[in-house]
C-alpha angles and dihedrals in degrees: 000000000000117000128182137203104228117200119209108286113234096214091231123122106266125232126224116275115257095316140085110248114242093211131065090215114063136186114233125210137160115280092011089141089062131074122239109223132181113260124192120328099319110359135087136213136208111234136177112253086236093055106134091218087073087068092059111102114250118251103253125183128180109217094188128053103235126105118268098227142129092289098053130104108215135204108194118199104208143052114328095233092050091046092053092050093048096047094045095048102036107029140038093231094113098040111130092034138268112281098191134022115190114183124186099176128174104292092219092233092157089240127123108228125194093252100038146003110254097188107103121158105255097242088053092050093048093048091046090055095041094050095048095046089048091052091050096050099079091043095060126108117240092258096040128134132202120213118192116191116208144143129230094284096084109353095108092051091043090057090055089051092049090050088056094048101040104016130254090264089063093066112114108169150323107239114205110210119194101224100182142016099208123095127233105216093185096066131079086238125012102234110213103161144070126203125231114200112212121201130175114191090208090057130256096274094056094038090052090066092059103035120095126246123229118261112264117239107245094191090097094059115113137181103221094166100036091249108189089222090070138246121342145186123225136224133189115275091221135090132202120261135024118294115172094210090055097053110097142118121276118197114208123218088260093053099258114147112221134192126191115275117264112286093014140087134211113275094249142012120282094258092051089048091055091048091051091047091052090049091052090242094133129076127196112206127203092057093307094311099097134089112282121267126202114240114226119192123208095263090053097053115110118222122258125267105234118255118228092235116070123190138199098264091065105024107023130223140263088262091055089053093047092052090051092050093046090053089055097039108029094161098050130074103244130212117288096228110024118166119244121243090237090064093051090044090060094046094047091045093052096044106036148032128220113292096023123122124262118189129195117174094186098057099177113161092353102252094139094051094044093051095042090052094049089049091051096246124138114246143195117195129181126195124173100194107085094198090056089052091051097042101041120002102051098043093041094051091044090055090051091052092045091049092237098120105095096176138082114024096341094113095039091054095039088234115178101165139271142128128067145222142225125236124214134177120217117192119208119248092229133062128005130288119225118263091253096067126217091230091056093055092050091046091054090050092049092048090056092056120091109248120221136178121270119283125214112272125185088348091302140079096273105188140009096229141024122222 
């Protein structure tokens, strides 16, 4: 359970904390002028941004023996904000910039789940998000994107916060993900979706040039004319608008003389048309009597621009993810709403290329790290709850490295194991930790694991130690 020391609120409108807001319209909440910092093992504390304790170096302990450099994957046991500060100031792990941030924070649903308490006071939740997004901003690569996964509880307020941190012009899209297929007949509306806010600090136009398209389904390709080059799709041989050089007669195989439809032109000039005709790149439907169509072979097909609505066939559901977790951890109560590997596979595919850095500061059951690893991306994951690290993250990631996790995207990525990761513990500056330290519990778990040499990862030696 998260608790918070709340100083007397002055009643005055707060000002942003140590940063210039990127949006003219700002959301106001109590204690906005303060920072929300981790305190003790589970609590938090409001502090002034000028608090001298913020200048004290964080207690940072490497629990594995490998170097923390630009080639390491890192699991940080501790608060995400503290982990970012420690890694940025004391290691080279984040040099070169973060390409993708995926955050699946507590939704603030005011419900106590088995694995965590989702009942934060709203000012705490807003400050938690604002402070962590602000810390991430200077660590991003030029072509980075930030994806924040929420439900209706806070998504509208989160967008206002993200506008302040990254600027309204950085907004790219709201992705609607269908998280379940069952219906709740007790509710006024049966909510079956989450929203993922997508921001790119460079702006959507620039980010579009570096993001990846989705693979085009080739199942629809046919070979209507037995072309030896293989099956093909077809597209209209017309273009919008009037272009004088693209207004000419086309004679069909049956002798029909065609002109472009009103308000349109042919797709290319007459000479290009003749070249395409000679190369058998045009098809005339309706038995040779129809308007020409351009033949497009598989290697010529452009990828698909992602829709903003994603469904179960492509990106799975919460139930898919729960079944995957239960197959790995049959003796543990798993999370109520875990995210499926198929969903993270799509996000990571769109936003990154192999070898680039993926960051998730709410590690949870480890889906982001598992998928990033299978897709040969580098990753940095933070999780504050030590029991979650011991129960889910460490064993799940070890099974990925060992090649013993058959679920999720393992088959789709042809993953057979390899690589490694480092583990660090970051203690908060505020409050006291219990006498039985978090780091000690993780150390004991690591000591019980069989150590093995590095395995090839992304065609290189990925990490200096396995865990």
